[in-house]
N, C-alpha and C positions, 0 to 999 in steps of 0.2 A: 249223066247220073245212071249207073248201072244199078239194078236190084239183085245183087249177088250176096246178100247178108251173109250166107253161111260160110263165106271165104273169109270173113273177117270179124263176125259177132258169134257170140255164144248163143246155142240152143238152150233155151232155160225150160227144164221137164220137171211137172209137179207128179210126184210118183202117185198121188191120191187120185189124179185124172185119169181116165181108162186109155183114152189116146196116147198119152204122154206114158203111162206105165207099159205100152205096148210097145213104144221106140224105146225105152229102156231096156226091155227084155231083149229086144233085138239088138241093141248094142253091146248086152252082157254076153250073148252067145258069139259076139265076135272076136274071137282070141287076139285079135290086132288092136284092141280098144282096152286102153287100161281106165280103171275106175279106182278113183282116190277119195277117201272119206274120211275128213277131221273135223265132222261136225261136232262133235262132243267136246274137243278142244275149244272151238269157237264158242260155244254154249258156255264153257265154263269160266273162258274170259269173259264173256258180255255179263256174267251174273257179279263180277267183282266191279264193274265199274262203279263208279260216283259221279252223280247219283244214281241209285239202281234204276234200271231201265223199268218202264211200265209193264205189266205182267201181260199185255198185249203184244209188245216187242218180245218179251222171252218167249211167248207161246206161238211165234208167227211160224207159219208152215216153211219149211226149208226147200230148195230147189236142187237139183242137178243141173250142172252146166255142161254141156257138151261141146268141145272145143274140136272142132273138124279137122283143121290142120295140125293139131297135135295128136288126133285121136285118143283123146283123153276127155274122161266125165270126172266131173269134180263137184262133191256134195257142198253147198253153201248155206249159209244162213237166208232167212228171206230179205227183201229189199230194206226194210227200216231198220231191221236187226243188223244187216250186214253194213249199211251206212253208218250206224250208230258205233260200232265197234271199229271199223276201219279208219274213222276220221277222229277217233276219240283223242289221239294225241295232237291233233290241231288245236282243240282246246287249251288256254284261251287266247292264243292267238289270233284264231277266228271262233267266236261264240258260237254255242248252239243254234240260237235265231239266226245270227250272219249265214251259218252253213246252211239254214233253211232257205233261205234268201237266193243265195249263190246256186243252189239246185235248180232252181226255175228258170236258170240263164243258159240259153244257146250262143255258143261260140263258133264263128266261120273262120277256118284258116286256110289261106291260099298258099301252096308251097309246102311241101314236108320233107325238107331238108331242115333248115333252122324250125320250120314248123313243127316237126316232130318234137323237137325239144320243148316247144311252147305246149304242144297237146300233152305231153308226159307231164310238165308240170302242173297244169291246170287238173289232171286226173289226179296224180298223187294227192293235190290239196282238196280235191273237191270243189274246185273252184267254178264249175260248171254243171248242168245235168244232161247237157248235150253238144255234141260237136257236128260240124259240116266240114269235111275234109275235101281239099281239091288238089291232085296233083296228076298229070298225065306221063310222069317219068317213070322208070323203074329202078330199083336199086342195084348199084353197080360197085364193084369192089371199092372204086376210088372214092365212094360216098362215106365209107365205113371209118374215116378219119373225123365225122363229125355227125353222121347219123346213127342214133342207137339202136341199131339193126344188128344182125349177125350173118355170118355167111350162108347160113341156113335160108335167109330171105334174097339172095341174090336172084336177079330176075322177076322179083315180084314188084308190083306196083306199089311207089312209096306210099299212098295214102293208105293201102291195105295193110302194107308193114306197120304203119302207126296205128290202125285201127285193132290190128291183133293185139298189139301192146296194151292198148288201153283194154280191151276185152278181158286179158288174162288179169289186169289190176281189178277192173271193175266192169263186170258185165250188165250191170244195171245202167251204164251211162248209156244214151242213147247216139249211136254214131250214124251218120249218113255220109255217103262217098261219091264224089265227081272222079270218078278214075280217068275221064280224057281231060282232065284238068278244065281251067275256065279260058273263055274268050271274051271279046267284046261282048258279043249276043248272048252269053250265058250267065254272066254276072249277076244281073236282077232276078234270074230265078234262084240264084246261089243264095241271094240275100233275104230270099222271102223267109220270115220265121227265124233270122239271125239278129242278135242283140248286140254283140260286140264282133268287129271285123278285125283279123289278124293278117296284114299282108307281110308274106316271106316268098314272093314268087320273084323270078327272074326278067319276066316280060312287062317291058315299060308301059306299054299299051294297056296291059291288065291292070297295071297298077294304078295308071291315071282314071282308066273306066271304073275301076273298083272305087275310088275315091269318089268320083262325079256322083256314081248312082248311091253310095253311102250318105254322102252329103244332101241328097234329095230326097233321102229316107231319115236322115237325122240320126244315122249311127256313128258311134265312135271308131276311128280307125287306129290300131297300133302297129308298129313295125320295129323290129329289133335287128340292128345290123351288128356282127360280131367284133367289127374293130373298134377297141376302146369302149366296148360296152355300151355302143348308142342306142338309146330308146328313143323313139318318135311318137307323140301323142297327138291326134288331130279330132278335138271334140266337137266333131259336127252336130252332135246331141246336142250340145249348149250354144255352138256358133253356127247356125244354119248357113252363113254367108261368108265362112272363112275360106279362104282361098286353098285349094289343094296343094300339098307338099309345103305349106305356109307360104305361097306365092315365090319360093325360090327359082322354079324354073318358069316362071310365067305362063302364059297362055301357050299350050301346045297342040298340035293336031295328032289325035290318037292314030290315026291311019298311017302316020308318017314314023310312029314308033315301032310298027310291028315287022318282026323279021329283023329288027337289028343285032348285027352280031356283038360278040364281047368288045371289042375294041371301039365300035361305032357307040357303044353305050356308056363309054367313059366320060365324055363330057357332061351328059345329063347326070350321071351318077355322081360326079365330083361336084355338081351345083347341088345336087340333094344332101349328101354327106357332108357339105362343106370341106374343099380340099384342104382349107388352112388348119382344120382339126383331124386330119387323119394321122395314123401314127406313123412315124418314120418307116417302118416295117412294109407297111401296106400302100403308101405311097411309091415307096420304090419298086412294090411288085408290080403297081399299074403300069408303071414305065415298061414292064417286062411281058404285058400280057401278048400273046401270040408270037413271042420272039423267043424267050426261055421258059415262060411257063404257059399254059393254056387258058387260064382264066385266073380271076382273082382268088387271094388264099382265104380258107377259113380255117380255125382250131376249133377241135370239139370242146374244149373246155369253155372257150369264149361263146359258144351255140350255146350250152348248158347255162350259161350266164343270162344269156337273150331269154331263153324259156322262162327264168326266174324272174327276171324283170317284168317279161309280159304278164306273167300269172298275177304279180303283185298290183299292176296297174289295174287287170280286170277285177279285181277284188275292190278295188277303191271305186272305181266306177260303178259297180253292181251294187255296192254299201253304200255310196252317196258321200264317200270321203274325198276330200280335196284332192283334185287332179286337173290340172290345167293343160292346156294344148301347150305344145313346145318340145324340147328334147332337151335331155342329159346323158351324160357320159359316165358309167361306173368302171373307170378305167383301173383294171386290176394291176397293170405294170405300175402305173401312176401311185397307186396305194401301197403297193410292195417296195417302191423307191422311198415313201415316207415313213417305213417302219421306223418306231420311237421304243425304246424302254417302257414298259408299264411302270405305273408308281409300286415302288415296294411297300407292302405293308408294315407298319411300325408296330411292335410289339408293345403292349401296356406295360408302363414302368409298375414296379411295385408301391404299393401305396405308401404314402408318407407317414412319418411320424405326425402323431395329434399336435400340431402346432398351437392350436387355439386354447388347449390346455396348458400348455406352457405360458403362454400369453397371459392367460386368466390370473395369474397370481401374484402380479406385480404390486399391488395393493389393495384394500377392501373395495375402495368404490370400482377400481379398475376390474375386479373381479365380479362385481355385480355387472358391470357393463358389458364383459364378455359373456356372462351367463345367459342375459337377454338375447345376446347374438348367436348364442348357440340353439335358438330355438328352431324348429323346423317351418318350412314355407313352401308353398306349392311351387314345384320346378326349383327349389332353392333360389328364388329370385330375390329373396330379402326384403321384402318391401316395407322397410320401417327406415326411421332417421332416431338414432338414440343418443341423447345427449345426457351428460352428467355433471354435477360439479359436487362440493361439500354438503349443499344443501339436500341435492335430491337428485331424480333422476325421471327423464321426460321420454316416452316412446311415442311417436307420430307415424302416419302413414305418408309413404312417398306415393302419390298418384302414378308417377312415371315407371314405376317398378310394378306392373300388373299385367295380365293376359286376359285373353277372352274369356275364359272359363272362370275368371275371378270376377264373375256378374256382379255390378254394384259393389266391387269392393268387399264382398263378404268373406271370400277366402283369404285375403290380405287382413281383414280384422280376426279371423281366427288364428293367422300366424302372429299378429300382435299379441293377442291375448297369450298365446305360448310363450312369447318373449316376455311379458309381464309376470307370468307364473316363474320363469327361470330368475327374474331379478328378485321376486319376493323370497324365493328359496336361499340365493347367494345373499341378500341383505339379512335373513334371518340367521345364516350361518355365521356372518361376519357380526352380527348384534347391532345391524342397522336398519332394522325394519321397524318401518314407520308406516303412516297413513296412506293408504292406496285411492286414488279416485280416477274413475274413466267419466271423460266429458266429450261432447261436441265442440271440435274447433272448426278451423276454416273447412269451407266447402261441405260442412256437414258432417266430416271425417271425425271418428274418435280419436282423443288424446289421453294417454295414460301416464300419470303423474304417481312419483312415490316420493313421499318426503322422509329422508332419513333420519331415524331416530336411534333408539337405544333398545330396541326389544328384539326378541326373537320369540319363535314358535317352534316347540319341539318337532311337531309333524313335519314341518318345512325343513328344517336343520337337517333331520335324518334323512330326507331326500336329497341331501347337496351332492355327494360322491355318485348317487345314481341318475343325479340330473347330468353329471360331467359325461357319465357313459352312455346318456341315451343316444341312440341313433337308430337308423331305418335298415331294417333287415328284409331284404328282398329274397332270401335264398327259400326255395321250397321247403315245405317242413314234413313232419309226420304227423297225420291226423291223430293224435292221442288225445283223447279226452280230457278237459280240464276239472281238477277236483273242486270241491265245494269250498275250500278255503280261498283257492285261486280266483273263483268266480265271485266269492263274497267281495273279497279285497279290493279287486278292480271295480266293481258296483259302487264300492263304498266312497273310492277315490273321484267318482265322478260326482256323486251326491255332496262330497266336501265342497264342490266348487259350484253347487248349485244346477248340475245338470243331471240327466237321467240317461243311465247304460243301458242300451238297448243289446243284449247278448243273444246271438244266435249259434246254438250248440248241436241243433238236430242235422244229421247229415244230408237228408233231402233238402231242408231249408238252405243248406250252406251251397248245396249244386244249384238251386234255383238263382241264389245270389251270384253265384258264378257265371250261370248262365247271362243275368243282366249285366253284370260288370264286363264280361267279355264283348256283349253287343255295344254298350258304351264306348268301350275302346274302338270296335270297328268303327262306329261313327266319328270318333275322333279323328282316326286316320283318315277317313274318306271326307272329311270337311275340309276344305283347303287352309282356311284360315287357322283352325285348330291344330292340322297336320303340321304347317309351318310352324306354329310356336311349340309345338311339341320336340320336332326335331331340332329347333333353335335352343331348346333346353340343354341338348346333350353337348357335352364334352368330353373329346377325345385326347387325353393326354400321350405324349408330352406335345403335341401340337397347340393343345387348348390349355388355358389357365383354368383350374377349377376352383377358384374362389365364388363363383357364381356356378348356377346351372347343375347338372346332374352327371358327375363322372360316370362314363359308361361302365366302369369297372363295378360301380355300386348296385346296375342291374342285375348282378349275377348271373349272367348269360353265358350258356355253354359257347363252344367254337363255333359250331353249327348255327345257334340263334343270333350270335354276334355277326355272322357273315350274311345273315338274312337282314338284320337290320340295315345294312349297306343298301339293299333293294328298297327297303321299307322308307329310307330317307327320301327316295326320288319322288318328287309331285307327279312328273309324267306316269309313273306306275300306281301311284294313287287315282290320278285322272282315269286311267283305264279301268281300274276295278271300280270306281265309283259308277263309271258309266254303264257297267254291268250289275251295279248292287250288289257285288260280289264281296269278296275278302272275309269269309268266315274264319279264315285262320289268324285274323289279325289280333284276334283277342285270345287266342289260345294260351299265350303265355301267361297273361293273367288269370284266365279261367283255371288253368294248372296250378298256379300259386292259391288260388282261392279254395280250390278243393281240397289241397293239402294243409289247410288250415285247424287248428282246434278249436277256433270261434271265430265268428265276425262279431265285432263292436260297434255299434252306431252311437256317438254322442248325441244324445237329443237334447236340445235348447227350449225352454218355454216363452217362445216369441222369435220374432223375426227381423228386429232393428238391429242395426250395426253394433252397438253395444252389447245385444245380446248373444251375437256372435264372438265379439272379444272375450265376453264370459266363457262362451262355449270353448275358445281356444286355450283358457287357463284348465277347463275341465278337461279337455282332450290330452294336452301335456302332463295333467296329474295321473289321468289312466295309463298312459303312455309309460311314464318314470315307473311307475308302480306294477306296470305287467313285465317291464324289462327286469325290474328288482325280482320280481318272481321267476325269473329265467327262461320267459318267453321271448320268442321274436316278435317283433312288431313292425309291420309295413302299413303306412297310411295309403288308401286308395281314394283318390278323388274322381268318381264318376262325372262325364260331361254335365250332366243335369243338376248336379249337387247344389250348384248356388243360384240357379235358374229356378226363381220362386214363381213367376207369373209365366203364363203360355207367351206373351209377347216376348220375354228375354230368351226363351227357348227357341223362340222365330228367330229373333237376331243372332243368336248363338250359333244355329246350323239351320238355315231354311228349309233344306231338303229333308232335314230328319227331326224338325221339330215335333211332329207327331208322336214319333217313335219314342223319342226321349221324353216327352211328357207321360207316355205309358210305362215307359221303364223307371221313372221317378215314383208313379203312383206303387207299381210293383215292389219296388225296393221297401218304400215305407211302409207298404204292409207287411212283406215277409219279415222286417225288423221289428214290426210292432209298434212304430211311432204312433202318435196320439195325435188327435185334430189340436193345430196351435201349434204344435212343436215344428220346429226346425232341425235339420242333422246338421252339425257342426263339420264332423269328419267319420269316414269310415275307416277303421283298422282291421287289419286281420292278424290274428293271434295265433302263433303255431310255435311248434318245439323244432328248432332247426338250428345248425352251427351258427357261429357268428359271421357277421357280414366281413366281407373282402376290405372294404373301405368306408370311411365316413366322409358326409360332406364338408369342406371348408366354408370359411366366412371372409367377407370382405373388411377390411379393417377401415376404409375411408367412409363408412355408413355410421360409424360411432364417433361421437365428439366429446372429449373431456374438457370442459368449461373450468378454467381457473379463476377464483373469485380473490 
């Protein structure tokens, strides 16, 4: 090891230090030395980072870095600020905490041809804080087909060439060189202080010695060869008795390996690389070594691929991610041979005509049945069975059509109440209104019945056309205030059905609700069961039937949001965000729509039995129909915690986020002004917005007409 750091590391100078200031003054007087100062641009960019850096980082003392081989001095941010800004684009493929763990790692690389690409990849990614580089050879013109040096580096030691490249990318990386390379005797010294070993040398005796000593110390060894993207991993840190080279070369005498020529190495090389797995071009080339070519070939692109492979493996080792001993091939030619057309996006069709409205008119009883079926339900699961004959109508819950968020079937009961309210409206309009009862049926689930009579109710009848028009409107609105008449009428609508409407119109309170509901959505995305069910509700016409679930066109997403949804559908993406407790943007769509609302309306019911929730569903539907008749757009919002009344229910709903959900539930109840003993049937956002693009369809097979 030579102590010639000035040849390959930057001299870092603090202008506030008298000794460093004197050096800088001397350099400024040298006309051959160039000064480059882009510090303010670096600081400007640093200030734009999200989240904003700590004040201590922003105020960190800058340095001047002198590169003697370039005769250039560059002004740079201090080490913490430099690293934060340089590696910001790594996030969140590599998180900030993971980046800190990688900074404590020292990687030893033996052989700086392929090894140069490895060192470059590790440095670019910030995958280590220190590098130990060993190579005795100097750069030749024939190396420039694969070594990322330049003609200005010809004749320079390969390790020095690599170290200079590293210093010019990140002068804070600690680099130590062995410019005489390694031999059997110096392997142990090289491995002192090394955490991961990269073998890219040509000497078989050094390869074997390196592995023997690494195994003794419990250090992992990685090797990339450029043919068919071979990556070799030996986890001696996990398997201290693992045979070197996986046992494929058996026991060999290190002394017998020293000084072997290219042709003499071929038998062992073929055993190490597995001759049956070599590419045809490499295998044919090996036959020609010392005949028509001087040594085995390597391509620059394949060498760079090897650098990327090793960097990825180092990350996995350091961060404790799965990486077994063994080998794999990332064969570019093989993948290029297997090119296929990607699936083409399908344009969403135009929204269909309202088939339910047409079907609803075939007779009076049929109109009542279909009116009930038009009721809203969470995720459009339609959790009911509706049966009717000439005597009356029965609505019961189907417990197979539920979701995790439908805790205790409370949400289903709200949907059932909405269906019952629609049935009452249609029966009144047809002159069939009779007695209505809600009782406990099988499994303790409520059953609603309406006996057909000859009555009508003027208020109910007046709602008939508006009931047929009722739909969910998720479009962003204009936050124009509601007038006193609108506020009074929607409040009265809830009161008529035995509920109380908690109306929030204060802009600050709406913003608070926006944050609560956005965080609830984030938790829904990050909880595996809730995410799976949420994505399972979505329907993508024309591929999917839209008779159940939510037609994606009804989400009113722009093209960018719709494209992003394709990412949010993936469980692996949510798992990654969940591991970081990240995903603040997951609730942004909800937040944006809530803050665009004119009011938030929470339907409060005086109790928490399932029959209370049925009555709450009737009140919710009444408010919804009234609000839409007043020209308002209505969107129901079911936060994750809405039907989780007890702490144990929230724990079951989302074990990781039970405590935050309980806090959010309390905050929502407080901000809407719910009283003690009240439950919330549903939360509605009321806004001024254009009409919706599409309305949900309904399944006919959950409706049954009995013939007497």
